[in-house]
N, C-alpha and C positions, 0 to 999 in steps of 0.2 A: 652275724655280731662284725661291727669293723673292728678287727684288732690289730692290723697291719698301720703301724705309725704313718708311712706316706700316703696311706687312705685318708687317714683323720687330716692329716696337713691339706693335703688337696682339696678335702670338702670343705676345711674352714675358708683356704684361701678363697677359694669360690663364694663362698657365702659373703665374704666380704667385697671382692669384685664386682660380685653381682647386686650389691647393697648401690653400689657407687655408680653401677648400670640403671638399674631400676629407678635410683632416685632421679637420675633425668628425664624420665618420661611419664612416671606415675606416682600416685601418693597415696596414703591411705590404707585400703585394707590389703591389696595386692604388695606392699612395702612390709606390710606387720607380719602377715603369712609366710613370706619368706623369711624373714627375722625369725620364725618360729622354728625353723629350721635349728636355731641353738638350741631351744629346747629338745630336738628329737634326737640329734646326732649321739648326745652322751647316753640316752635309754636303749639306742643299738652298738655303742662302745661296749668292748668287752671289760674295762675297769670304768666303770662308772666316774669312779671319781674325777681322773685323768680327764675325761669327756667333760666333765663338767667345768673344770680346772681351765680347758682350753675354750671351752663356749663361754666364758666371762671375759677371759682373756681377749676373745674373738670381738665381744661387744662391746669392750673397752674401747679398742681400736677402731670403730666402726664410731664409735662416739666422739675421740678426738678427733676423724677425719670430718664428720658432721659439724663439729665445734669451728674448725678449719675453714670449711666451706660458707658457713654461715657467717662467721666474720669477714669473709671477702665476698660476699652476697649484701651484706648490711643487713642480714634477716637477724629475728630475734625469737626467742621461744622454742623452736625446733630441735634445739639439742634437750633442752630440760623434757620437752615430751618424748624423746628417743628415751632418755634414763629411764624414764617411767616404764615405756613399754619393755626396753632390755629386763628392766628387775621384775616387771610381771612373767617376763617367758621364763625366763631363770627359775624363779618362783614356783611356775606352773611344773617347768622338768622336776622340780625337787619335791614336788607335791606328788606328783605321778609314780615317781622311782619310789615313793613312800607308800604310795597304794601297793605298789607292785610287790615290795616286800613284806607289807602286811599281809596280804593274800597268799603270798604264799607260804608264809609263817604259819597263817591262821589253818591252810589247807592239809599242812604236815602234822598239825597239832590233835591229836586225839583226845576227849575225856571221858572217862570211863562211864556208862550208861547201862539201859537194863540190859540183861542178859549177858551181861559181861563183853558188850560191843562198844566199839568207842565212839562217843556225839562227836562230831568235827566241829572245833573251835571257833571256825568260819561259820556256820551256821548258827551254833548260839548266840556268835556274834550278832547276827543279824535278828534272831530272836528278843537278845537284849535291846537291839537298836527301833524295832517296832514298839516293845515296851516302854524307853523314852519318848519315842513319838507319843505314844497314846496319853501319856503323863503329862509332856508338855503341851500338846495343844488342848488338852481338856483343861488344864489349868490356865490355860492362855484365853480360853474361852471363858472361863470363869472369871476373869479380871477384868474381862472387857466393858468398854465404856457403855456400849447399847445393844440391843438389840442383833443388829446390820453385822455389827464389827463380830459378835460370839457368833452367831449364826457361820459365819466367814471363816472362823478360826475352827468352831469344832466340824465342817467339813471338810477340812483336811486333814480328819481320821479317813477318810475314804479308801484311801490305798489299804488300810490294815488286813479287812475283810481279805482282799487277794492274796497280801504276803502271805498270812499266816494261811492260807488253804493252800499254798504251794509247798510253802517250807517242811511241813511233816514227809512229804515225800524224799528228803534228804535227811532223815533220821532213821535209824535202826528201829526204833519203835514207832509206828506210824499212830498208833493210840497215843500215847503218851505227847507225841507231836502235837495233834488234836487239842489233848487236852491245854498245853500249854499254848496255843494259838486261843482256845479258845477264851482262858483266863483273860490274854492281852486285851482281846475284843471287849469282855465282859466292862472295861474300865468306861469306855467313853459311852458304852450303854446305857448304866446304869447311871453315870453323870449326867447324862441327857434329862431326867426325873428332875432333880432342883434347876438343873439348867432353865428346864419350860416354866417351872413355876415361877424363876427368877425374871426370865427374858421374854415368856410369852410362847403362843402355840407354835411358830415357826419353829421351834427345837425340835416341837413332837414331829412336824414332818421330816426332819433331817433324820429322827431317830428311826422313823418306818423307811426311811430310806437306806439307810445302814445296815438295819436290820432285812432287808431286802436283797442288799445286796450280798450280805454275809449269808444268806439262805439259798442263793444262785452259785455264789462261788464255792462255799463248801460241800452244796451238791454236786457241784462238777468233779470237785476233788475225792470225793468220796466213790463216784462212777471209776474213776480213771484207776484208784485206787483197786475197786472190785474188779476191773478188767486185767490189771494187770495181775493180779491173783490167780483171774481164772486161765491166763494166759502159761 
């Protein structure tokens, strides 16, 4: 963690001066990657809020310098593009911080489950996400305008058998985890029958592929569980 104020000040001064130096020799991805440090430094700081404020202030200083240089050389549009990049970088930092906070919160929260053991809120959230994906893509497939679009949307469910085969290994009751995963996978599988009647045989092939993937991934999951019980 970066907790010393002089260390943070040095880093931000280096970022600002480094931008001016790099601007003379390069453009594009390298310069954007350098500015990405404004998103990284707050995440490493002891107090994220102070680091984020310092990143925003440094970004503003860089933006002012860019506008002055642009006015001197007669260019146009560069400062606007830089502003968009800086906003995207700061938004990315806030998003990453939010995800880290959410992960930390969910891993610490446990909900009473079978046998009096706690189910991790993170794992339950992942089950919920799988269910949401199954519902969303199945509904999208049904609302498609033609067979090709429906097939493409239905095939987005391909990750569900893999995810639901892995998640039961992280819950206190493996059998209950499998049952929950099976219920989630049953939705797109059962929905493929009316989809086939509506859009034709290609949906039947997708259902067979989904079934094979389900059988393979869940077979591997059960094998791993069995080996863990024997060890």
